[in-house]
C-alpha positions in Angstrom: 0.0 0.0 0.0 1.2 3.5 -0.7 -0.1 7.0 -0.2 -0.7 9.7 -2.8 0.4 13.3 -2.4 -3.1 14.3 -1.2 -2.9 11.8 1.7 -5.2 9.2 0.1 -4.1 5.6 0.6 -3.8 3.6 -2.6 -3.5 -0.1 -3.3 -6.0 -3.0 -3.8 -7.0 -3.1 -0.1 -7.6 0.6 0.0 -9.6 0.6 -3.2 -11.7 -2.2 -1.9 -12.5 -0.4 1.3 -13.3 2.8 -0.6 -16.2 1.2 -2.4 -19.5 2.0 -0.7 -20.7 -1.5 -1.5 -18.2 -2.7 1.2 -20.1 -0.7 3.8 -23.3 -2.3 2.8 -21.9 -5.8 2.9 -23.1 -6.6 6.4 -26.6 -5.5 5.5 -26.7 -7.5 2.3 -25.4 -10.6 4.0 -27.8 -10.2 6.9 -30.9 -9.5 4.8 -30.2 -12.6 2.7 -29.3 -14.9 5.6 -31.9 -13.9 8.2 -34.8 -16.2 8.6 -36.4 -18.9 10.8 -33.7 -20.6 12.8 -30.9 -18.4 11.3 -31.2 -15.1 13.3 -28.2 -15.7 15.6 -26.0 -16.9 12.7 -27.0 -14.0 10.5 -26.3 -11.4 13.2 -23.0 -13.0 14.2 -21.7 -13.0 10.6 -22.9 -9.5 9.9 -21.4 -8.2 13.1 -18.1 -10.0 12.4 -18.0 -8.5 8.9 -18.7 -5.1 10.4 -15.9 -5.3 12.9 -13.4 -6.6 10.3 -14.3 -3.7 7.9 -14.0 -1.0 10.6 -10.7 -2.3 11.8 -9.3 -2.6 8.3 -10.6 0.9 7.5 -8.8 2.4 10.5 -5.5 0.6 9.6 -5.6 1.5 5.9 -6.9 5.1 6.4 -5.2 6.2 9.6 -6.9 9.2 11.2 -9.9 9.0 8.8 -13.3 10.0 10.2 -16.1 7.5 10.8 -18.5 7.2 7.9 -22.3 7.3 8.4 -22.7 3.7 7.1 -19.9 2.4 9.4 -21.6 3.9 12.5 -24.9 2.4 11.4 -23.3 -1.0 10.9 -21.8 -1.0 14.4 -24.9 0.3 16.2 -27.5 -1.8 14.4 -25.8 -5.2 14.4 -24.4 -4.8 18.0 -27.9 -3.8 19.2 -29.4 -6.8 17.4 -26.8 -9.1 18.9 -27.6 -7.9 22.4 -31.3 -8.0 21.9 -31.1 -11.5 20.4 -29.0 -12.7 23.4 -31.5 -11.3 25.9 -34.8 -12.0 24.0 -37.4 -14.5 25.2 -38.7 -17.1 22.8 -41.5 -15.0 21.5 -39.3 -12.0 20.7 -36.7 -14.3 19.1 -39.3 -15.8 16.8 -40.4 -12.3 15.8 -36.8 -11.4 15.0 -36.3 -14.6 13.0 -39.3 -13.7 10.9 -39.0 -10.0 10.4 -35.3 -9.0 11.1 -34.4 -9.1 7.4 -37.1 -6.6 6.6 -36.2 -4.4 9.5 -32.6 -4.3 8.3 -33.6 -3.5 4.7 -36.0 -0.8 5.8 -33.3 0.7 8.1 -30.8 0.9 5.2 -33.6 2.4 3.0 -34.1 5.1 5.7 -30.4 5.7 5.9 -30.1 6.1 2.1 -33.0 8.5 1.6 -32.3 10.2 4.9 -28.7 10.9 4.0 -29.9 12.3 0.7 -32.4 14.6 2.5 -29.6 16.0 4.6 -27.5 16.6 1.4 -24.9 14.0 2.4 -25.7 10.8 0.4 -23.8 8.0 2.2 -21.8 7.0 -0.9 -20.2 10.5 -0.9 -17.9 9.7 2.0 -16.5 6.7 0.2 -16.3 8.5 -3.2 -14.3 11.4 -1.7 -11.5 8.9 -0.6 -10.8 8.1 -4.2 -11.5 11.4 -5.9 -9.4 14.5 -6.2 -10.7 17.2 -3.7 -11.0 19.7 -6.5 -14.0 17.6 -7.8 -15.8 17.1 -4.5 -18.3 19.9 -5.1 -18.7 19.5 -8.9 -22.3 19.0 -10.0 -21.5 15.7 -11.8 -19.7 14.2 -8.8 -22.6 15.1 -6.4 -25.3 14.0 -8.9 -23.5 10.6 -9.3 -23.5 10.0 -5.6 -27.2 11.0 -5.2 -28.1 8.6 -8.0 -26.1 5.7 -6.6 -27.4 6.2 -3.1 -31.0 6.5 -4.3 -30.7 3.3 -6.3 -29.4 1.4 -3.2 -32.3 2.9 -1.2 -34.7 1.5 -3.8 -33.0 -1.9 -3.9 -33.4 -2.4 -0.2 -36.9 -1.1 -0.3 -37.8 -3.7 -2.9 -36.1 -6.3 -0.7 -38.1 -5.2 2.3 -41.4 -5.2 0.4 -40.7 -8.7 -1.0 -39.8 -10.1 2.4 -42.9 -8.5 3.9 -45.1 -10.0 1.2 -43.7 -13.4 1.9 -44.1 -13.1 5.7 -47.4 -11.2 6.0 -49.4 -12.3 2.9 -48.0 -15.7 1.9 -46.9 -16.7 5.4 -43.8 -18.3 4.0 -40.7 -16.6 5.4 -38.5 -18.9 3.2 -40.4 -18.5 0.0 -37.9 -18.8 -2.8 -39.2 -15.7 -4.6 -39.7 -13.3 -1.7 -36.8 -14.4 0.4 -34.2 -15.0 -2.2 -34.9 -14.3 -5.9 -36.4 -10.8 -5.7 -33.9 -9.5 -3.1 -30.9 -10.9 -5.0 -32.1 -9.4 -8.3 -32.6 -6.0 -6.6 -29.1 -6.1 -5.0 -27.4 -7.3 -8.2 -29.2 -4.5 -10.1 -27.9 -1.9 -7.6 -24.4 -3.4 -7.8 -24.4 -3.2 -11.5 -25.7 0.4 -11.5 -22.9 1.4 -9.0 -20.3 0.2 -11.5 -22.1 1.4 -14.7 -23.2 4.9 -13.9 -19.9 6.5 -13.0 -18.5 5.3 -16.4 -21.5 7.0 -18.1 -20.8 10.3 -16.3 -17.1 10.2 -17.1 -17.8 9.4 -20.8 -20.2 12.3 -21.0 -17.7 14.7 -19.5 -15.2 13.6 -22.3 -17.9 14.1 -24.9 -18.0 10.4 -25.7 -21.1 8.1 -25.9 -20.1 5.9 -23.1 -21.7 2.5 -22.1 -25.3 2.2 -23.0 -28.3 0.6 -21.3 -27.4 -2.8 -22.8 -24.2 -3.0 -20.8 -26.2 -2.1 -17.7 -28.8 -4.9 -18.3 -26.5 -7.6 -19.5 -25.6 -9.0 -16.1 -29.3 -9.1 -15.1 -30.2 -10.9 -18.2 -27.5 -13.5 -17.5 -28.8 -13.9 -14.0 -32.2 -15.2 -15.4 -30.5 -18.5 -16.2 -29.5 -19.5 -12.7 -32.8 -18.1 -11.4 -34.6 -20.4 -13.8 -32.5 -23.3 -12.7 -33.3 -22.5 -9.0 -37.0 -22.4 -9.8 -36.8 -25.9 -11.5 -34.9 -27.3 -8.5 -36.8 -25.7 -5.6 -40.2 -24.8 -7.0 -41.1 -27.7 -9.4 -44.8 -26.7 -9.3 -44.1 -24.0 -11.8 -41.4 -25.8 -13.9 -42.6 -24.0 -17.0 -41.6 -20.7 -15.5 -38.1 -22.0 -14.8 -37.8 -23.1 -18.4 -39.1 -19.8 -19.6 -36.6 -17.9 -17.5 -33.7 -19.9 -18.8 -34.8 -19.4 -22.4 -35.4 -15.7 -21.9 -32.0 -15.4 -20.2 -30.1 -17.0 -23.0 -32.0 -15.0 -25.7 -31.7 -11.6 -23.9 -28.0 -12.2 -23.1 -27.3 -12.7 -26.8 -29.3 -9.7 -27.9 -27.8 -7.4 -25.3 -24.3 -8.7 -26.1 -24.9 -7.7 -29.7 -26.0 -4.2 -28.7 -23.3 -3.7 -26.1 
């Protein structure tokens, strides 16, 4: 690892820690793992990831200030761990059922709340890998508002899907509401986070940049494993699994041609 003239740490570990997706890793893992019989495991893993990331961040960026998402990670998962350890059986069952949705709604509130206070949470990460002269440029700020908003929407979709599975279907482990829809939402946000900055940079250079096809390509490819999962775990709608596989193959080829 080395340090640039402006004091910013560089190197693969530093670049990894400067990605806002890293700060959301505990929430992503927890929201996907939490469920009946898995609350303690999900909290333990999420809290372990949180501690590891905070320690690594302090080592790589010595003297750096705490980020909003880091504080939220520590407070939320430490609180859940304490509550889970002290909870009675009824409270624990409630947490096992709804903790995933609570986590998703909390991160949704953090995303849109940070935007309302003119400090989208991705901004603190982006500044660590951007020249200070660009911190207040409209393009830089707009990019962070867009990415933060997309993540807020992704976790809102995840929360709504989980809530539908729990409250309407009464199936906390429903393959669609607990796994497929949340995973697709998170993958879409991940892809947008990588795609949109390239679009902004290309526009600044007067170039066309990557088009929508390159944004949608990973999502189209994901339809194939989703279709396979439907065939394996939800055989009652085998025809839908086959349709998703065929659609994934055809869409991938079409988007590859356009991209």
